[in-house]
N, C-alpha and C positions, 0 to 999 in steps of 0.2 A: 547432494542433499535433495530429497523430495520435499520441497518447501510446503506443499499443500498437506501432505501427510504429517509432517512435523508440526505444522500449525494445528491440525486436528488433535494431535496427542496433547499439545499444550492446552488447548481449549478444554479438552476433557478433564485434565487435572484441575484447571481453574473452576470448571463447573462443579466438580466433586468437592472442591474447597469452598464453594459458595461465593466465589469471587468473579463470576462471569455470567452475564446474561446474553444468550445468543441473539444477535439482532435478526430481524426479519429482512427480507430483500430490500425493501424501501429504505429502512434505517441503515442497512449496510452500505447502500449506494450513497446515502447522505453522509455517512461517516467517511467514505472514500473521498468525497468532495471536500469535506472539512479537513482531512489530513493533507490533501493537495494544497489547500489554502494555507495551512500551517507551514508547509514546505516553502511556499512562495514567500510567506512572511520571513522565514529564516533566511532565504536567499536575499531578500531585500535588506535585511539587517546585517548581512555580510558586507554591504557597501558602506564603507566608513564615512563617506561624505554626507550621508543622511543624518540629520540631527534627530535623536530619539527623545522621548519624554522621560525615559529612565536611563540610568547609567549602567545598564547591563553590558557585559562584554559581548563582542560580536560572536555570533554562533560559529561553530566549526563546521567543516565539511561533514564530520560524523553526525553532528546535530541535524544537519539537513538530511543526511542519509537515513537517519532514524525516522524522520517524518515521511520520507519516501517509502521506507519499509512499512510504516503504519498503513499507508494507502495500499501497498501490495498485499498486506495481511487481510485487509478488508476485501480486496479483490478476490483472494483465495476463498474467503468465507462466502462471498457472493457466488462463486463458481460451485462451491459445495451445495449451497441452497438451490442452485439450478440443476444439480446432479451432473456437473461437468468436471472433467479432469483438466487441470492446468496444462500438463504436458501435451495432451491431445489438442486442446484449443490453440496452444502456441504453435504446434506443428502445422495445423490447418491454416492458421493466419499467416505464418511465415512462408508456407508453400504458395498461398494466394499472392502474397507480396512479390515473391520471386517471379511468378507467372506475369504479373502486371509489369514488372521491370524487365522482362525478357531474359531473366537469369534462371536457367533451369539446370 
């Protein structure tokens, strides 16, 4: 799946339905940080030893995964706003990491 292209198609449908406002880069990065914080909250709530203020059930791994995906979605939108392709950025980053680790 080309996740960046898939997200573009969904965002276009949402825009046409009047259900999406495209964030600017600053807001997109803020949303990414918010989604990561929500993922951290879910992870903390998975620890049964912590006493919570409400009797909600512990989140599942899928609940946590959805928050992680929300951050990924915002990351893809940020890359779109920068005119960058996720696959190309990932390839460059992974190649650089390989070089740093001496794995070529």
